[in-house]
N, C-alpha and C positions, 0 to 999 in steps of 0.2 A: 504494500500500500504506500502511496505517495501522499505527503501532506504539504500544504502551504499555510502560512500564517500572515495575514495582512494586518498591519498596525496603522491606525488612524486616530483622529480625534472625534469624540462623539459629544453632542450636546447633552448636558445633564437632563435626566428624566425622559429621554427619548427612546429608551430601550424597548418599551412596549410598541411604539410605532415601527421601529426597525424590525423587531421580531415579526410583526404583522406583515410587513412587506416581504420578508423572506419566506414566511409561511405560505403566502399567496404564490410566490415565485416557485417554491419547492413543491407546490401542489400541481405544477405543470410537468411536462416531460423534459423541461430544461435541465434539471440535475442529471438525468440519464444521458442526455445529449452531450453534456460536459464531462461525463464520467465521474460525477460526484457520488461518493458513497456515504459521506456524512458531513454535515456542516454544524459547527458550534460557534456561537457568538458570546463574547465575554466583554465586560467593561470593568475598568478600574481607574478611579480618579480622573475621569474625563477622557480616558483612552478607550479605544475600541479594538478588539482582537477578533478576527474572523478566521477561525481554523477550519480548513476544508480538506477532507480526505478523499483521495481518488483511488480507483481500482489499480491504476498503473501510473508510471512516471510520465505518461503522455497527457496528463491533465492540462498542462500549459498549452499544448497544441490544440486540444479540444476547446479550451476556453477562448483561445484566439479565434477559432472558427465560429464559436457561439456569439462573439461580441457584435456581430452584425445582425443577430436576431432581434426583432423588435422588443421581445420580452426582456432581453438582457439590457438593451438600450433604455427601456422604460424603468427598470429597477434602478439602474445607475442614476437616472434623473430623479426618481422618487426619493432616493437616499440623500440627495444633496442638502436638503434642509437640516438633516440630522448628523451626517458624517462629513468630515472634511479631511483633506490630506494631512498627514502628520507634519510634513514639510512642503507646503504649497510651492515653494520656489523650485523644488527638484522633481515634483510629481508630474509625470507624463502619462503613466498607465498604472494599473494595479501592481505590476512588477516592481515599480519604484517604491512600493509600500510593503513589500514582502520581507519579513524577518528572515535572517539567514540562520539555518540550523548549525549549531557547532558541537552538539553532542546528542547521541541517541542511544537508548538501551531498550531491549525487549526481553521479556522472560523466555526462557528456552521452552521448547515444545515438550 
């Protein structure tokens, strides 16, 4: 399984709205088209963490393909009142907000 973690800033008290938008989005076939296996959203002191797990390491390629879908475009626009780039000066795409994994451990089978 491949995971990505997007870090951004979130307006205080907007978690319910953000969760609703993702529940609607995840209720479509978009997660399947993107290869998403699991999505988890976290907040901490005004920060937003979007952990997304994919079946395989090709999640990035599938997301790039899905970015032109009207549903992907719509959720991106709908999230703007609640979520903003961690560093707006350097943000061009979600890839600019992805945390870099520097350690991983899994229990043995």
